[in-house]
C-alpha positions in Angstrom: 3.5 -46.2 12.9 5.2 -45.1 9.6 6.6 -48.5 8.7 5.1 -48.8 5.3 6.9 -47.1 2.4 3.7 -45.5 1.0 2.9 -44.1 4.5 6.4 -42.7 4.8 6.2 -41.1 1.4 2.8 -39.6 2.1 4.1 -38.2 5.4 7.2 -36.6 3.7 5.1 -35.1 0.9 2.7 -33.6 3.5 5.6 -32.2 5.5 7.2 -30.8 2.4 3.9 -29.1 1.4 3.6 -27.6 4.9 7.1 -26.2 4.8 6.4 -24.7 1.4 3.3 -23.0 2.7 5.1 -21.7 5.8 7.9 -20.4 3.7 5.5 -18.7 1.3 3.7 -17.0 4.2 7.0 -15.8 5.8 8.2 -14.4 2.5 4.9 -12.7 1.9 4.9 -11.1 5.3 8.6 -10.0 4.8 7.9 -8.3 1.5 4.4 -6.9 2.1 5.5 -4.8 5.1 8.2 -3.1 2.9 5.8 -1.8 0.3 2.4 -0.6 1.5 -0.3 -0.8 4.0 -0.7 -4.4 5.1 -3.1 -6.5 3.0 -5.7 -6.0 5.7 -5.0 -2.2 5.7 -5.7 -2.0 2.0 -8.9 -4.0 2.5 -10.0 -1.6 5.2 -9.6 1.3 2.7 -11.5 -0.7 0.1 -14.2 -1.5 2.6 -14.7 2.2 3.3 -14.9 2.8 -0.4 -17.4 0.0 -0.9 -19.7 1.6 1.7 -19.7 4.8 -0.3 -20.6 3.2 -3.6 -24.1 2.6 -4.9 -25.1 -0.9 -5.9 -24.8 -0.2 -9.6 -21.2 1.1 -9.3 -20.3 -1.8 -7.1 -21.6 -4.3 -9.7 -19.7 -2.6 -12.5 -16.5 -2.6 -10.5 -16.8 -6.3 -9.5 -17.8 -7.3 -13.1 -14.6 -5.6 -14.4 -12.4 -7.2 -11.7 -13.8 -10.6 -12.8 -12.2 -10.0 -16.2 -8.8 -10.0 -14.6 -6.5 -12.5 -16.4 -5.5 -13.9 -13.0 -8.9 -13.8 -11.4 -9.0 -17.6 -11.0 -5.5 -17.9 -9.4 -5.3 -14.7 -7.3 -9.0 -14.2 -6.4 -11.1 -17.4 -6.6 -8.4 -19.8 -5.4 -7.5 -17.5 -2.5 -11.0 -17.1 -1.2 -11.3 -18.3 2.4 -13.8 -21.2 2.8 -16.2 -18.9 4.6 -16.3 -16.7 1.5 -16.2 -19.5 -1.1 -19.2 -21.1 0.6 -21.0 -17.9 1.1 -23.5 -15.9 -0.9 -22.6 -14.3 -4.3 -22.8 -10.9 -2.6 -20.1 -12.0 -0.1 -17.9 -13.3 -2.9 -18.3 -10.1 -4.9 -17.5 -7.9 -1.8 -14.4 -10.1 -1.1 -13.2 -9.8 -4.7 -13.5 -6.0 -4.5 -11.4 -6.0 -1.3 -8.9 -8.4 -2.8 -8.5 -6.1 -5.8 -7.0 -3.4 -3.6 -4.2 -5.9 -2.4 -3.5 -7.5 -5.8 -0.5 -5.3 -6.8 1.3 -6.7 -3.8 0.3 -10.3 -4.6 1.6 -9.7 -8.1 5.1 -8.8 -7.0 6.3 -12.3 -8.0 5.1 -11.8 -11.5 7.6 -9.5 -13.4 5.1 -8.5 -16.1 2.8 -7.0 -13.4 5.3 -5.7 -10.8 6.2 -2.0 -10.8 8.2 -1.3 -7.6 8.5 2.4 -8.0 4.7 2.9 -8.6 4.1 2.5 -4.8 5.7 5.7 -3.7 7.2 9.1 -4.3 10.2 10.3 -2.4 9.7 13.9 -1.6 12.9 14.9 0.2 12.8 15.8 3.9 15.9 17.6 5.1 16.4 18.1 8.8 19.2 20.7 8.3 19.4 23.4 5.6 23.0 22.4 4.9 21.9 18.9 3.9 19.6 20.3 1.2 22.4 22.6 0.0 25.0 19.8 -0.2 23.0 17.0 -1.8 22.3 16.6 -5.5 18.9 14.9 -5.8 18.3 15.5 -9.5 17.8 11.7 -9.9 14.8 11.7 -7.5 11.6 11.5 -9.5 9.1 13.8 -7.8 7.2 14.7 -11.0 3.4 14.9 -10.7 2.6 14.7 -14.4 3.1 11.9 -17.0 6.1 12.5 -19.4 5.2 13.3 -23.0 6.8 10.0 -23.9 7.0 7.1 -21.5 10.2 5.2 -22.2 9.8 2.8 -19.2 6.6 2.5 -17.2 8.7 1.0 -14.3 10.3 4.4 -13.7 7.0 6.2 -12.9 6.4 7.3 -9.4 3.0 6.8 -7.6 1.5 10.1 -8.9 2.4 9.3 -12.4 1.3 5.7 -12.1 -2.1 6.8 -10.8 -2.6 9.1 -13.9 -1.5 6.3 -16.2 -4.0 3.8 -14.7 -6.8 6.3 -14.8 -5.9 7.1 -18.4 -6.0 3.4 -19.4 -9.3 2.9 -17.6 -10.8 5.7 -19.8 -9.1 4.4 -23.0 -11.2 2.8 -25.7 -8.0 0.9 -26.8 -7.7 -1.0 -23.5 -9.4 -4.4 -23.2 -11.6 -5.2 -20.2 -8.9 -7.7 -19.2 -6.3 -4.8 -19.1 -8.7 -2.4 -17.4 -9.2 -4.9 -14.6 -5.5 -4.8 -13.9 -5.5 -1.0 -14.1 -8.5 -0.8 -11.7 -6.6 -3.0 -9.2 -3.6 -0.7 -9.4 -5.7 2.4 -9.0 -7.4 1.0 -5.9 -4.0 0.0 -4.4 -2.2 3.3 -5.2 -4.9 5.5 -3.7 -4.4 3.6 -0.5 -0.6 3.8 -0.7 -0.5 7.5 -1.3 -2.4 8.1 2.0 0.4 6.4 4.0 2.7 9.2 5.0 5.9 7.3 4.4 4.9 6.5 0.8 5.4 10.2 0.1 8.7 11.0 1.8 12.3 10.0 2.3 14.7 11.5 4.8 18.0 12.8 3.4 21.2 13.8 5.2 24.8 14.3 4.0 25.9 11.3 6.1 23.8 8.2 6.6 21.1 8.8 4.0 22.9 10.6 1.2 22.1 8.6 -1.9 19.1 8.9 -4.3 16.8 6.8 -2.1 17.5 8.5 1.2 16.2 6.4 4.1 13.7 4.7 1.7 10.7 6.1 3.5 11.8 4.9 6.9 12.8 1.4 5.7 16.4 2.0 6.9 15.4 3.2 10.4 15.3 0.2 12.7 12.5 0.0 15.3 12.4 -3.0 17.7 13.4 -5.6 15.2 11.3 -4.0 12.4 11.6 -0.6 10.7 9.8 2.7 10.7 8.1 2.1 7.4 6.8 -1.3 8.4 5.5 0.1 11.7 3.4 2.6 9.7 2.3 0.0 7.1 0.8 -2.1 9.9 -0.9 0.6 11.9 -4.3 -0.5 10.5 -3.6 -4.1 11.6 -4.1 -7.0 9.2 -7.7 -8.2 9.6 -8.4 -11.1 7.3 -12.1 -11.9 7.5 -14.8 -9.6 6.0 -16.3 -9.2 9.5 -13.0 -8.1 11.1 -12.2 -5.8 8.1 -15.6 -4.3 8.3 -15.3 -3.7 12.1 -12.0 -1.9 11.6 -13.4 0.2 8.8 -16.6 1.1 10.7 -14.7 2.0 13.8 -12.5 4.4 11.8 -15.6 5.8 10.1 -17.2 6.5 13.6 -14.2 8.7 14.3 -13.5 10.3 10.9 -16.5 10.1 8.6 -16.7 13.9 8.4 -13.1 14.2 7.4 -13.6 11.5 4.8 -16.5 13.3 3.2 -14.6 16.5 3.2 -11.6 14.9 1.6 -13.5 14.3 -1.6 -13.5 18.0 -2.2 -9.9 17.5 -3.5 -9.4 14.7 -6.0 -5.9 15.8 -7.0 -3.3 13.2 -6.2 -0.6 15.9 -5.8 -2.5 17.3 -2.9 -2.9 13.9 -1.3 0.9 13.4 -1.6 1.5 16.8 -0.1 -0.8 16.0 2.8 1.1 12.7 3.4 4.5 14.6 3.1 3.4 17.0 5.8 2.3 14.2 8.1 5.6 12.4 7.5 7.6 15.4 8.6 5.3 16.2 11.6 4.3 12.8 12.9 6.5 10.0 11.4 10.0 11.7 11.6 9.6 13.2 15.1 12.4 15.1 16.7 13.3 12.0 18.8 14.0 10.1 15.5 15.8 12.9 13.7 18.0 13.6 16.7 19.3 10.0 16.5 19.8 10.3 12.8 21.8 13.5 13.2 23.9 11.9 16.0 24.8 9.0 13.6 25.6 11.6 10.9 28.0 13.4 13.3 29.7 10.2 14.7 29.9 8.5 11.3 27.6 5.7 12.2 25.9 3.7 9.5 22.9 2.1 11.3 19.9 3.9 12.9 17.9 2.3 15.6 15.2 4.0 17.6 12.5 3.1 20.2 9.0 4.6 19.8 7.1 5.6 22.9 3.4 4.7 23.3 2.5 8.3 22.7 4.0 8.1 19.2 2.1 4.9 18.4 -1.2 6.3 19.7 -0.9 9.4 17.5 0.3 7.4 14.5 -2.6 5.0 14.9 -5.1 7.8 14.9 -3.5 9.3 11.8 -3.6 6.0 10.0 -7.3 5.5 10.7 -8.1 9.0 9.5 -6.0 8.6 6.3 -7.7 5.2 5.6 -11.1 6.9 5.8 -10.0 9.8 3.6 -8.5 7.3 1.1 -11.6 5.2 1.1 -13.9 8.2 0.3 -11.5 9.4 -2.4 -11.2 5.9 -3.8 -15.0 5.6 -4.1 -15.2 8.9 -6.0 -12.2 7.9 -8.2 -14.0 4.6 -9.1 -17.2 6.5 -9.9 -15.2 8.8 -12.3 -13.2 6.1 -14.0 -15.2 2.8 -14.1 -16.1 2.0 -17.7 -19.8 2.1 -18.6 
């Protein structure tokens, strides 16, 4: 019975806390799927990288991550009980995996959030006349840093990777700053291997502004959207055991491709790989036919259904790209981690 005022107050506060937690979760899910691999997907990439690193490099990376100015709030306080009560090795591995997700966690912090860093919109035109008719001079597809950076927020993913690598090498950066740059580098390597973080579809009708279809965000798929479908192809495992199982299953299929991927450490090539996959496997003819039909009839919304064959192929691509990203991330960390 809740007949005592203190009991009623305690119940109300508990209910309020529960509602706040549920709202936070729902907002996190809604925003995470619009930006990158799921948090679990980024952790899968990081787990693959962890397996490629020697113990000395792992220790250097974790020690730097612990210098992060929000390490207590965004790492320690978010540790699952099984990790917090586990060995130091388990905590260190979890912190490494968490670092790859941190730029998404930081979206609520304006000083850390850089929305445009997550992608580059290489244009995809289904018809030659669309390319001829549209002025896309405002779309930033540059692969090099400008001589003078007037606003870091305007950099695309290729430029942001270069900036973060540069800051990790810089003697003028503090360890606290380098920890943030390392988190960003880990995250962006993963993002760049998701095909729809490299490409936007443009037409003279539905998708005719500077953002196109925003990498599939504006193509509805069964209550979600095409971009979110691809973001979540790696699933969202939350425990180290489940993350490791996903990573090791992907390695069983694609370890050879991952090893070969390290022969190219040029982010521009990674972006071109993703762009080609976006054109071939993400924007299939079944999807572009619907888009062109809406263009012709003046429609403003695009809704498609994806067959199982599409999802099976997309899932295989996602696992291969995760392995390639993990191998490349490990090499990038080896080349940039401060001594």
